[in-house]
C-alpha positions in Angstrom: -42.6 7.9 21.6 -41.2 6.0 24.6 -40.6 2.6 24.0 -42.1 -0.3 26.8 -40.1 -2.5 28.4 -41.0 -5.0 26.3 -40.5 -3.6 23.2 -36.9 -1.9 23.8 -35.8 -5.7 25.0 -37.2 -6.8 21.6 -35.1 -4.3 19.9 -32.1 -5.1 21.8 -32.4 -8.9 21.1 -32.8 -8.5 17.5 -29.8 -5.8 17.2 -27.9 -8.3 19.2 -29.0 -11.4 16.6 -27.3 -9.1 13.7 -24.5 -8.3 15.7 -24.2 -12.0 16.1 -24.6 -13.1 12.5 -21.9 -10.1 11.4 -18.7 -11.9 13.7 -18.5 -15.0 10.7 -18.7 -12.6 8.2 -15.8 -10.3 9.6 -14.0 -13.8 10.4 -14.2 -14.8 6.8 -13.2 -11.5 5.3 -10.2 -11.3 7.0 -8.9 -14.8 7.0 -9.7 -15.3 3.6 -9.2 -12.1 1.7 -6.9 -10.5 4.4 -10.0 -7.3 5.0 -9.9 -5.1 8.1 -12.6 -4.0 9.0 -13.4 -1.1 11.5 -16.2 1.7 12.5 -14.2 5.2 13.1 -11.1 3.2 13.1 -12.5 0.6 15.8 -11.2 -2.7 14.7 -14.1 -5.5 14.4 -12.0 -8.7 13.5 -12.0 -10.8 16.5 -14.5 -8.8 18.5 -17.3 -10.0 20.3 -20.7 -9.3 20.0 -20.9 -6.6 22.6 -18.1 -5.1 21.2 -19.2 -4.7 17.7 -22.8 -2.9 19.3 -20.2 -0.9 21.4 -18.7 0.0 18.0 -21.9 0.5 16.2 -23.2 3.1 19.3 -19.8 4.8 19.8 -20.5 6.1 15.9 -23.3 8.6 17.7 -19.6 10.4 18.4 -18.8 11.2 14.7 -22.0 11.0 13.1 -24.6 12.4 16.1 -26.6 9.3 15.3 -26.1 5.3 16.3 -24.8 3.4 13.1 -27.7 1.4 12.5 -26.5 -2.8 11.9 -29.3 -2.9 9.3 -27.2 -1.0 7.4 -23.7 -2.2 8.2 -25.0 -5.9 8.1 -26.2 -6.1 4.6 -23.0 -4.0 4.3 -20.3 -6.8 5.3 -22.6 -9.7 3.2 -22.3 -8.2 0.3 -18.3 -7.1 0.6 -18.4 -10.6 1.0 -19.6 -11.4 -2.1 -17.1 -9.6 -4.0 -14.5 -11.7 -3.7 -11.7 -8.5 -2.2 -8.6 -8.5 -2.3 -6.3 -6.7 1.1 -7.5 -4.0 2.7 -8.5 -1.9 5.4 -12.2 -1.2 5.2 -14.4 1.8 7.3 -17.9 0.6 7.2 -19.2 3.2 8.7 -17.3 6.3 6.6 -18.3 3.7 3.9 -22.0 3.7 4.9 -21.8 8.0 5.0 -20.7 8.0 1.4 -23.3 5.3 0.0 -26.0 7.7 1.8 -24.7 10.8 0.6 -23.2 10.1 -2.9 -24.9 6.5 -3.9 -27.3 8.7 -5.9 -30.0 5.3 -5.4 -28.1 2.9 -6.5 -27.9 -0.2 -5.9 -25.7 -1.0 -2.9 -23.6 -3.6 -4.8 -23.1 -1.7 -7.8 -21.7 1.5 -5.6 -19.5 -1.2 -3.5 -18.2 -2.7 -6.9 -17.9 1.1 -8.1 -16.2 2.8 -4.9 -13.9 -0.3 -4.2 -13.0 -1.3 -8.1 -9.4 -1.7 -6.9 -10.0 -4.8 -4.8 -13.0 -6.2 -6.7 -12.2 -10.0 -8.1 -8.6 -9.1 -6.3 -8.9 -12.2 -3.7 -5.2 -14.1 -3.5 -3.6 -11.7 -5.3 -1.5 -9.7 -2.2 1.2 -8.8 -4.1 3.0 -7.1 -0.5 5.7 -9.4 0.2 5.8 -11.1 4.0 8.4 -9.6 6.5 10.0 -12.0 9.1 10.4 -10.1 12.6 12.7 -10.9 15.4 11.4 -10.1 19.2 15.3 -8.8 20.7 13.6 -9.8 24.4 10.2 -10.6 25.9 9.5 -8.1 28.8 6.5 -5.9 28.9 6.4 -4.5 25.6 8.0 -7.4 23.6 5.4 -9.3 24.6 1.9 -6.8 23.8 4.7 -7.0 20.2 3.7 -10.3 20.1 0.1 -10.0 20.8 -0.4 -7.8 18.6 2.0 -9.6 15.8 -0.4 -12.2 16.3 -3.6 -10.9 16.0 -2.3 -9.2 12.6 -1.1 -12.5 10.9 -4.1 -12.7 8.8 -3.2 -15.5 6.3 0.4 -15.1 6.7 1.5 -11.7 4.6 3.1 -8.4 6.1 4.6 -9.1 9.8 5.4 -12.2 10.4 6.8 -13.1 14.1 8.9 -15.7 13.7 11.7 -15.6 16.8 12.3 -14.6 19.8 16.0 -14.1 21.6 16.0 -14.4 25.5 18.7 -15.4 28.2 18.0 -18.2 29.5 16.4 -17.9 33.1 16.0 -21.2 34.3 15.3 -25.0 33.3 11.5 -24.0 32.8 11.8 -20.8 30.9 10.0 -22.0 27.7 7.0 -22.9 30.3 7.7 -19.5 31.9 8.0 -18.0 28.7 4.6 -19.5 27.1 2.5 -18.6 30.8 4.2 -15.1 30.7 2.7 -14.3 27.3 -1.0 -16.3 28.0 -1.5 -14.5 31.2 -1.1 -10.7 32.1 -2.1 -9.2 35.3 -2.7 -5.9 33.6 -4.0 -6.7 30.6 -5.8 -9.9 30.6 -5.4 -12.9 29.3 -4.2 -14.2 25.9 -7.1 -13.9 23.2 -6.4 -17.7 22.1 -4.5 -20.9 22.2 -1.0 -21.4 23.3 1.5 -24.4 22.7 5.3 -25.8 23.3 7.6 -27.8 21.7 10.0 -28.2 24.3 12.5 -30.3 21.7 12.3 -27.4 19.3 12.1 -24.8 21.5 8.7 -23.1 20.4 5.7 -21.3 21.4 2.8 -21.8 19.0 0.5 -18.9 19.5 -3.2 -19.1 17.7 -1.2 -21.1 14.3 1.6 -18.7 14.8 5.1 -20.4 15.4 7.6 -18.8 17.3 11.1 -19.8 17.5 12.7 -19.5 21.2 16.4 -18.5 20.8 18.2 -18.4 24.0 21.4 -15.7 23.6 23.8 -13.3 25.6 25.3 -12.0 22.5 23.6 -10.5 19.7 26.1 -10.2 16.6 27.0 -14.2 17.0 23.3 -15.7 16.2 22.5 -16.8 13.0 19.3 -16.5 12.1 19.6 -18.2 8.9 19.2 -21.4 10.1 15.5 -20.8 11.5 14.4 -20.2 7.7 14.9 -16.5 9.2 16.2 -13.9 6.4 15.7 -10.1 5.9 14.4 -9.5 9.0 13.0 -6.7 10.5 14.5 -6.9 14.2 12.3 -5.2 17.1 14.7 -4.7 20.1 12.8 -3.8 23.2 15.6 -4.3 25.8 16.9 -1.0 26.2 20.1 -2.7 26.7 21.4 0.0 24.0 20.2 3.3 22.4 22.8 4.4 19.8 23.7 3.3 16.8 27.2 1.4 17.7 25.3 -0.5 19.8 22.3 -1.5 18.4 24.6 -2.3 15.2 25.7 -5.8 16.6 22.2 -6.9 15.6 23.5 -6.0 11.9 26.3 -8.5 12.4 23.9 -11.6 12.8 22.7 -13.7 9.5 19.2 -13.0 8.1 18.8 -9.3 10.1 18.6 -6.5 7.7 17.2 -3.5 9.8 16.9 -2.6 13.8 13.7 -0.8 15.5 14.1 0.4 19.2 11.4 0.4 21.1 13.0 3.7 23.6 14.6 6.9 22.7 17.2 6.5 20.5 20.7 8.6 21.2 23.4 10.0 18.6 21.8 10.4 15.4 19.0 7.6 15.0 15.9 8.8 13.8 13.3 8.9 16.5 10.3 8.3 14.5 6.6 9.3 16.5 3.8 7.3 13.7 1.4 9.8 12.1 4.1 12.9 12.7 7.7 11.9 10.8 6.9 8.0 9.5 7.5 9.5 6.2 10.8 10.2 6.8 11.4 6.9 7.1 14.0 5.4 3.9 14.8 2.6 2.7 18.6 2.8 3.8 18.3 3.7 7.5 19.0 0.2 9.2 18.4 1.3 12.4 15.1 3.2 13.7 14.0 4.0 17.5 10.2 4.3 17.9 11.1 7.3 20.5 9.2 6.9 24.0 5.4 6.2 24.9 5.6 10.0 26.3 6.9 11.4 23.3 4.4 9.3 21.5 1.6 10.4 23.5 2.3 14.1 23.5 3.9 15.0 19.8 0.5 14.4 17.7 -1.2 16.8 20.2 1.3 19.0 20.3 1.7 19.4 16.6 -2.4 19.5 16.3 -2.1 22.9 18.8 0.7 24.3 17.1 -0.7 24.1 13.6 -3.7 26.0 14.4 -2.7 28.3 17.5 0.9 28.1 17.8 2.9 27.6 20.5 5.1 29.6 22.2 6.8 27.6 25.4 5.7 24.9 27.2 6.3 22.7 29.8 5.3 18.7 30.2 4.5 17.3 33.2 3.9 13.5 33.3 2.2 11.3 35.8 4.0 8.2 35.2 3.2 4.8 36.6 6.0 3.0 37.5 8.2 0.5 35.6 10.4 -2.5 35.9 13.3 -0.2 35.8 12.6 1.1 39.2 12.9 -1.3 42.7 9.9 -3.1 44.5 11.3 -1.9 47.6 14.0 0.5 48.7 17.6 -0.6 47.6 20.4 0.5 45.3 19.7 2.5 42.0 21.9 4.4 40.0 19.2 6.6 39.4 18.4 9.5 41.8 15.5 8.5 43.6 14.2 5.3 42.0 16.1 3.3 44.8 13.0 4.0 46.7 9.8 2.0 46.6 7.7 2.4 43.2 4.7 0.9 45.2 5.4 2.9 47.9 6.2 6.7 46.5 5.5 9.3 44.5 8.9 9.8 42.7 10.1 12.4 41.3 12.6 11.8 38.4 13.5 13.2 34.9 11.9 12.9 31.4 13.5 13.3 27.9 10.2 13.2 26.2 10.2 17.3 26.4 13.3 17.4 24.3 12.9 14.3 22.0 9.3 15.8 20.9 11.4 18.4 18.8 13.3 15.2 16.9 10.1 14.1 15.4 8.5 18.0 15.4 12.0 20.6 14.5 9.5 23.0 15.2 9.0 22.9 18.8 13.1 22.9 19.5 13.8 24.5 22.5 10.1 25.5 23.4 9.8 22.5 25.6 11.0 21.4 29.4 9.4 18.4 31.0 9.8 16.3 34.3 8.2 13.3 35.5 6.6 11.8 38.8 6.5 8.1 39.0 3.0 6.9 40.8 1.7 3.8 42.3 0.0 2.3 39.0 1.5 -0.5 37.3 -0.6 1.0 33.8 -1.8 4.2 32.0 0.3 7.5 32.3 -1.2 10.9 32.3 0.8 13.9 30.7 -0.3 17.3 31.7 0.6 20.4 28.8 1.2 23.5 30.1 1.3 25.7 26.8 1.8 29.5 26.0 0.5 30.2 22.7 0.7 32.4 20.0 -2.9 33.2 19.3 -5.4 33.1 21.9 -8.5 30.5 22.4 -11.5 29.1 24.4 -12.4 25.5 26.4 -15.0 24.9 24.0 -13.0 26.1 20.6 -9.8 23.7 21.8 -11.9 20.8 23.0 -14.2 20.7 18.9 -10.8 20.9 17.6 -9.4 18.2 18.9 -12.3 16.2 18.8 -12.3 16.7 14.8 -9.0 15.5 14.6 -9.1 12.4 17.0 -12.6 11.5 14.4 -11.1 12.7 11.0 -7.2 14.5 10.9 -4.7 12.0 9.8 -3.8 12.2 13.4 -6.9 9.8 13.9 -5.0 6.5 14.7 -2.9 8.5 17.2 -5.3 11.1 18.9 -8.8 10.3 21.0 -10.6 12.3 22.6 -13.2 12.0 25.3 -15.3 14.0 27.9 -16.9 12.2 30.3 -16.8 13.0 33.6 -16.1 9.5 35.8 -13.5 7.8 33.4 -10.3 7.5 35.5 -6.7 5.5 34.4 -7.9 1.9 34.6 -10.6 3.1 31.6 -7.6 3.6 29.2 -6.5 0.2 30.2 -5.6 -1.3 25.8 -6.2 2.0 24.6 -5.0 1.7 20.5 -4.6 5.3 20.4 -1.3 7.1 21.7 -2.9 9.6 23.4 -6.5 10.6 24.9 -7.6 14.3 25.6 -9.6 14.3 28.5 -11.8 17.4 27.3 -13.7 18.1 31.0 -9.8 19.0 32.2 -9.2 21.4 29.3 -8.1 24.3 31.4 -8.2 27.7 28.4 -7.1 31.6 29.0 -6.9 33.4 26.2 -3.0 32.4 25.5 -2.5 29.8 28.2 -3.4 26.3 27.7 -3.6 23.4 30.1 -4.3 20.1 28.4 -4.8 16.5 30.1 -3.8 13.5 28.1 -4.0 9.9 29.4 -2.0 7.1 27.8 -1.8 4.1 27.8 2.1 3.4 28.1 2.4 -0.2 27.4 -0.2 -0.8 25.1 -0.8 2.5 23.3 2.8 2.7 22.7 3.3 -1.5 21.0 0.6 -0.2 19.0 2.4 2.8 17.5 5.7 0.2 17.7 3.9 -1.9 15.4 2.6 0.9 12.6 6.4 1.6 12.5 7.1 -1.9 12.0 4.2 -1.6 9.4 6.1 1.7 7.6 9.2 0.0 7.7 8.6 -3.1 6.2 6.1 -1.9 3.3 2.8 -4.2 4.0 0.3 -1.7 5.0 -3.4 -2.4 3.8 -4.1 -0.1 1.5 -7.0 2.4 3.0 -11.2 2.7 1.4 -13.5 4.1 1.3 -11.1 6.4 -0.8 -9.5 9.2 1.0 -12.4 12.4 -0.1 -14.6 12.0 3.0 -11.4 12.2 5.3 -10.1 15.4 2.8 -13.8 16.8 3.2 -13.7 17.1 6.9 -10.3 18.1 6.9 -11.2 21.3 5.1 -13.3 22.6 8.0 -10.9 21.9 10.6 -9.2 25.4 10.2 -12.8 26.7 11.0 -14.2 25.0 14.2 -14.6 27.1 16.8 
């Protein structure tokens, strides 16, 4: 039965009111219990009414029907009464499990059983916090700061304590704070920022960040600022091997180092979701690889697992970066001296070879090149692959869609099949890469995939995931994994 214009608006207003009422509940769960709530991986913390409504609408991609706020609102209210300990809770999956396996039990009884390990554990967070230092405060450094501040919660987990930069002017602190507050690509900082020039600190949403000026990574005494056993993230790109990065370990207060660029030599290049399990406590220096490597490796792993990759070529259409010149000028690299704002620039990429460091089964099977284009953010990887087993466009798209929703790679792979999306639609994506299903080309054993990626923010999200792995501060995930395991069991049959 079709709704009248008035009844349609009335329905919308009821749903809007429910979403508005959910915001303080989501906030209390986060602040008081360190519980992060989500809908199929879409974080609900600090989100607006419209974002909550859109997350419920998104559920159609998974469950075929829109997630009802009339079901999730009571679930959130009940969760808030259970005095939960820290966790990440997907209320969409929890609601699905309640409907399928609740066996007619009351909601509270079901939640007490399902979350038995959390109930009554409020304030009993036994995870140790880890001090974090950002060495460098450029594009990636500032986005990492935003993410770390967003995840500060009750102070457990990763704690951003300091940034290290070279002093640029007498107004350096003001300018650093302004760059954190305003971003031409990613928009304004969500919150408040204050500076204390006497103490050289920036305080953002209550997180006090010490600004340290230094030109020598080996001589800083971080313990003088109360920082100890810190995880230092070098986002300058100045040093990429163990010898150069080990200078940080000579400073007092630094325990481990993470590089936000491809590491050279024997450094482990980690793509979260692929080989993060290889990180050991004894690894003092680790690389988070590159934005392109993070974008394509999860998709390549999924394709290789089901269809087998014989060989392929990766072409990246990549937004320009600060490494290029704004107008023509001298540059050590070939072609990169020409104006980034006016030209498409053919250049090299090590991403294809770097994939093998995270996914050894593809060693020697990929080549790669890159074209830098005059856009400030969001890039596109084109994967031209020869497969062992033939497939069709529908089969490959259905498979990758399922991988993006139900597999262990669902935080890395996203999928979209809209005929109208363009690069700016993916600014702020938290996934490593987004498969553009309508652009897929499949001809038997020849496959071409188009994978979008926010080479700044999506990559920064991957870096934070590696940081959490290194620090051992991941929250337990609920509901129990049997829902995901059941979904995974049908992946091989998707066609």
